[in-house]
C-alpha positions in Angstrom: 92.8 120.5 109.3 92.8 119.7 113.0 95.0 116.8 114.0 93.9 117.0 117.7 97.3 117.0 119.3 99.1 114.9 116.6 102.1 116.3 114.8 102.6 115.0 111.3 105.6 115.7 109.1 105.8 114.7 105.4 109.4 113.7 104.6 108.8 113.3 100.9 107.6 110.5 98.8 105.6 108.1 101.1 107.6 108.8 104.3 105.9 110.4 107.2 107.0 111.1 110.8 104.1 111.2 113.3 104.5 112.4 116.9 101.8 111.2 119.3 100.5 113.3 122.3 102.6 111.1 124.5 105.8 111.9 122.7 106.2 108.7 120.7 107.7 108.9 117.2 106.2 106.9 114.4 108.1 106.6 111.1 106.1 105.3 108.1 108.0 103.9 105.1 111.6 104.7 106.3 113.3 106.2 103.2 115.1 109.3 104.2 118.8 109.1 103.5 118.5 108.5 99.7 115.1 110.2 99.4 115.7 113.3 97.1 112.6 115.1 98.5 113.7 114.6 102.2 115.3 117.8 103.7 118.9 117.3 104.7 118.0 118.1 108.3 115.6 115.1 108.4 118.0 112.4 107.1 119.4 111.3 110.4 116.5 110.4 112.7 117.3 110.6 116.4 114.1 109.0 117.8 111.9 106.3 116.2 109.7 104.3 118.6 107.5 102.6 116.0 108.3 101.9 112.3 105.5 100.9 109.9 106.6 99.4 106.5 103.9 99.1 103.8 105.9 96.9 101.4 109.4 95.9 100.4 110.4 98.3 97.6 113.5 100.3 98.2 111.8 103.7 98.1 109.8 102.6 101.1 112.2 100.4 103.2 115.5 101.8 102.0 116.7 102.8 105.5 114.6 100.4 107.5 117.5 98.1 108.5 119.9 100.9 109.4 117.4 102.9 111.4 116.0 99.9 113.2 119.4 98.7 114.3 120.4 102.2 115.5 117.2 103.2 117.3 115.5 99.9 118.1 111.8 100.7 117.3 109.0 98.2 117.2 109.0 97.3 113.4 105.6 96.5 111.9 105.2 94.7 108.6 103.7 91.7 106.9 105.4 88.4 108.0 107.4 87.8 104.8 108.9 91.3 105.0 109.6 91.0 108.7 111.3 87.7 108.1 113.7 89.4 105.6 114.3 92.2 108.0 115.0 89.7 110.8 117.7 88.0 108.6 119.3 91.4 108.2 119.6 91.7 112.0 116.5 93.8 112.8 115.1 93.0 116.3 111.8 93.9 118.0 109.7 92.8 115.0 106.0 93.2 115.4 104.7 91.3 112.4 101.0 91.2 111.5 98.7 90.5 108.6 95.8 92.2 106.9 92.7 92.6 109.1 94.8 92.4 112.2 95.1 95.1 114.8 97.8 95.5 117.5 98.4 98.1 120.2 101.9 99.6 120.3 102.6 102.2 123.0 99.7 104.7 122.7 98.4 103.8 119.3 96.4 101.0 117.6 97.6 99.8 114.2 95.4 97.9 111.8 96.9 96.5 108.6 94.6 96.8 105.5 94.9 95.9 101.9 96.8 97.6 99.1 96.9 96.8 95.4 100.6 96.8 94.4 103.7 94.6 93.8 106.0 93.5 96.5 109.5 92.4 95.6 112.5 93.2 97.8 115.7 93.9 95.8 118.5 92.2 97.8 121.7 92.6 96.0 121.2 90.8 92.6 118.2 88.9 93.9 114.5 89.8 93.9 112.9 88.3 97.0 109.2 87.9 97.7 108.3 90.3 100.4 104.7 89.4 101.1 101.8 91.5 99.9 101.8 95.2 99.9 99.6 96.8 102.6 98.3 100.0 104.1 97.7 101.0 107.7 95.0 102.6 109.8 96.5 104.3 112.8 94.3 105.2 115.7 95.5 107.6 118.4 94.5 108.0 122.0 92.8 111.2 121.1 90.5 109.3 118.7 92.0 110.6 115.5 92.4 108.0 112.8 95.0 108.3 109.9 94.9 105.9 106.9 98.3 105.6 105.1 97.4 103.8 101.9 100.9 102.7 101.0 101.5 102.3 97.2 98.2 101.3 95.7 95.7 101.7 93.0 92.1 102.4 94.0 90.2 99.3 94.9 86.5 98.8 95.8 87.2 97.6 99.3 88.3 101.0 100.3 84.6 101.4 101.1 85.1 98.7 103.7 88.0 100.6 105.2 85.6 103.6 105.5 82.8 101.5 107.0 85.0 99.6 109.5 87.6 102.2 110.5 86.2 105.7 109.4 89.6 107.4 109.0 89.6 111.2 109.4 92.8 111.8 107.4 93.9 109.8 104.3 97.5 109.8 103.0 97.0 108.9 99.4 99.5 108.4 96.5 98.7 110.5 93.5 101.9 110.4 91.3 100.5 108.0 88.6 102.6 105.5 86.7 103.6 103.3 89.7 100.5 104.1 91.8 97.1 105.7 91.2 97.0 109.2 89.8 94.7 112.0 90.7 91.7 110.5 88.8 92.0 107.2 90.7 92.8 109.0 93.9 89.6 111.0 93.5 87.6 107.8 93.2 89.4 106.6 96.3 88.2 109.7 98.1 84.6 109.0 97.1 84.9 105.5 98.7 86.8 106.6 101.8 85.1 110.0 102.4 87.8 111.3 104.7 87.6 114.9 106.1 91.1 115.6 104.8 93.6 114.1 102.2 97.3 114.7 102.2 98.8 113.6 98.8 102.0 111.7 98.7 104.2 109.7 96.2 104.3 112.5 93.6 107.1 114.7 92.2 110.0 112.5 93.5 110.9 111.4 90.0 109.9 112.8 86.6 107.5 109.9 85.9 105.3 110.8 89.0 103.4 113.6 87.3 100.2 113.8 89.4 99.7 117.0 91.4 97.7 118.0 94.5 96.0 120.7 92.5 94.7 118.1 90.0 93.3 116.0 92.8 91.6 119.0 94.5 89.7 119.9 91.3 88.2 116.4 91.3 87.2 116.4 95.0 85.9 119.9 95.7 84.1 118.8 98.9 87.2 117.4 100.5 90.1 119.3 102.0 93.3 118.5 100.1 96.4 119.7 102.0 99.6 119.9 99.9 102.3 119.6 102.5 105.9 120.6 101.7 108.6 118.1 102.7 109.8 118.9 106.2 106.8 120.9 107.2 104.8 119.7 110.2 101.0 119.9 110.5 99.3 119.7 113.8 
């Protein structure tokens, strides 16, 4: 796996930190403080310039408000989720919707579809948080990373391949709440990335999918099983 100057760290579950060649820090799905897979040394971020939120479930935005208020990143999400974050005091919101692309610092971010539920648990209320989504992130070096968010496989992943040609796909494989290895393998056939990094597995007992199970189903694709806290570059 060659990330062409990008530094990517899996923080467990669906949370990733990505450092651009220009030194900007991107945090995708900010759940670090209560994330049982996140190393203790990674639970207090000191720099976040861009925050990408795929949907409103607590295991994806659990620390979004606190980190955004502390560090002031540009916060990207679908309008309904950004509206909720704004009511919680988050500033610098960069809302968008599916099919849209915006440039933030030295990256381009495109919001794409995901097939998942979307409620935000706010105290004893369940609030509509807009549809779940994924992101294609394009870097100044030309590398493109697709973070699928929480999703099942869907046929229009082929459109993601044809329009955006991601080099690296970050795909959930845990099963039960997202696709498992079988569905993720089908997603690989549609997306045809050079490399896949599995995510959203092993955090809880129900998430039983494994990188090894996926690799057996996609022998022609590089499956990189990162350990939480380990940086690939």
